[in-house]
N, C-alpha and C positions, 0 to 999 in steps of 0.2 A: 454441504458444509465444508467436508476435507477434499471434496473433489476434484479440485485445482492441483496439479502436480507441484510439488516444491521445487523441482528442478528442472530447468530447462532443457536438458539433456533428455528428459521423457517426452517432450513433444517437440522436437527438432523442426519441425516445419509451421509452428503456429504463428500466425500474423496478428497484428493489432493496428488500430488507425486512432491517431492522435488528432483531436480537432482542436484549433487555436482559434480564438475570437479575434478576427482582423481588427476590431476597434481596439483592441490591447497589445496586438502583437503584430507588429508591421512584417509584411512578406520578406524585406531586406533582412530580417533579423536572423532569419533560415539559411541565408547565402552561404554556401560551401559547407553546410551539413550533409549533404549527399557524398561528399567525399570521404565519411568515416564508415566504418562498419556497424559500429554500434552507438546508441545514443542513450545517455542516462534520463530517465524520466523521473521527477519528482511529483508527488501529488497527495492531496488530501483524501482521505478515506471518508467521502462524504457521505455513504448510505450506512456509516456506523449508527446504529440506533442509541448507542450510548452517550453519543457527542452531545445532544440536546439536552438529556438529562445532567449531564456533568456540567455543562454550561449555564444552565438556568439556575440550579442549584448545588454549586461545589460542596459545600459543607456537607450536604446528604448524599454527595455521589458515593458510590459503592464500585468503583473499577476493582475487579480483581487483581492482586500483587501478582498471583500466579495463575497459569492457563495449561491445560491439560496439551500435550505434544504428542501428534501421532507417531514419530520415531521413537519416540519414550514408551510406546506402549500403553498411554494411560496414566504416565508419569508426569509431573509437574515441573516448570520451567518460570522463571521470572518473565513477567508480560515484555519487559523491553528486550529480552533476548530472543524473542519470539516473532513469528510473521503475522502475528494476529491484529486483525483489523480495530480490535476491541481495547484500545490502549490510551494512556493519558495525553500524547501526542499523537495527532490523527495523519501523521506524514508517512507515507510510503515510498519505495524507491524501487524501481524497475530499470532494467539494461535493455 
């Protein structure tokens, strides 16, 4: 659960692969991207188990407004100020 480092400096050699559906994104859309050192990736936390509950019955959804944050040693912070995937907007950002 808390095994993924919060900062990229902790794992400087980490690599990832982004797979794009060629039926939706033409190869030409990526032309010129290789000339940059970084790329911002927006994604959906699609494995968030709370999403189905929230979207099927929003009135009964009980997403927590605050979550425990490791850097606060058990202290809580507002969910939208954290990196938790359990949030009312399932959007993530990575560089």
